[in-house]
C-alpha positions as CSV (number, residue, x, y, z in Angstrom):
1,V,-6.3,17.9,-9.0
2,Q,-8.2,15.3,-10.7
3,E,-6.2,15.7,-13.5
4,D,-3.2,14.4,-12.0
5,L,-5.0,11.9,-10.3
6,E,-6.2,10.4,-13.8
7,K,-2.4,10.8,-14.8
8,T,-1.3,8.9,-12.1
9,K,-3.6,6.0,-12.3
10,E,-2.9,5.6,-16.1
11,E,1.0,5.9,-15.2
12,L,0.2,3.2,-12.8
13,K,-1.5,1.0,-14.9
14,S,1.2,1.1,-17.6
15,K,4.1,0.7,-15.4
16,V,2.1,-2.4,-13.7
17,M,1.6,-3.8,-17.0
18,S,5.3,-3.5,-18.4
19,A,7.0,-4.9,-15.2
20,H,9.0,-7.5,-16.1
21,V,10.2,-10.3,-13.8
22,P,13.2,-12.0,-14.8
23,E,12.9,-15.9,-15.2
24,P,15.0,-17.9,-12.5
25,V,18.3,-19.4,-14.0
26,H,18.8,-23.3,-13.3
27,G,22.0,-24.6,-13.0
28,E,23.5,-27.6,-15.0
29,N,23.6,-29.5,-12.2
30,D,20.3,-29.7,-11.3
31,N,18.8,-33.1,-10.9
32,E,15.0,-34.1,-11.7
33,E,14.4,-35.3,-8.2
34,G,13.5,-32.0,-6.7
35,D,12.0,-30.2,-9.8
36,D,8.4,-30.4,-8.5
37,S,9.7,-28.5,-5.2
38,S,12.0,-26.3,-6.8
39,A,9.1,-25.4,-9.5
40,E,6.8,-24.5,-6.6
41,A,9.4,-22.6,-4.5
42,S,10.7,-20.8,-7.7
43,A,7.0,-20.1,-8.6
44,E,6.6,-18.5,-4.6
45,L,9.8,-16.3,-5.1
46,T,8.6,-15.1,-8.5
47,S,5.2,-14.1,-7.0
48,A,7.1,-12.5,-4.2
49,A,9.7,-10.5,-6.4
50,A,6.7,-9.5,-8.5
51,Y,4.8,-8.0,-5.6
52,K,8.0,-6.3,-4.3
53,D,8.7,-4.5,-7.6
54,R,4.8,-3.7,-7.6
55,S,5.4,-2.2,-4.3
56,E,8.2,0.1,-5.1
57,E,6.8,0.9,-8.3
58,E,3.5,1.9,-6.6
59,R,5.5,4.2,-3.6
60,M,7.7,5.8,-6.8
61,T,4.4,6.7,-8.6
62,E,3.0,7.9,-5.3
63,A,6.1,10.3,-4.8
64,E,5.8,11.5,-8.4
65,K,2.3,12.3,-7.6
66,N,2.6,14.5,-4.3
67,E,5.5,16.2,-6.3
68,R,2.9,17.0,-9.1
69,V,0.3,18.0,-6.4
70,Q,2.8,20.3,-4.7
71,K,3.8,21.8,-7.6
72,H,0.6,22.3,-8.5
73,L,-0.7,24.0,-5.1
74,L,2.4,26.5,-5.2
């Protein structure tokens, strides 16, 4: 069981490190007046998206770990 936990921990680390959050695409009609607030809002969205991606990966990793442990116990 300890081996499974270590393997899961390493998988989680590698997935989190390799997670890629795409940069927001700005349209050609963006005017410079709202750049500061747009950049701040964009940073908040990117941060939220990264957190959501990480949470999804953690759930998938947890499910995979549970499957491995169940197979090990059978």
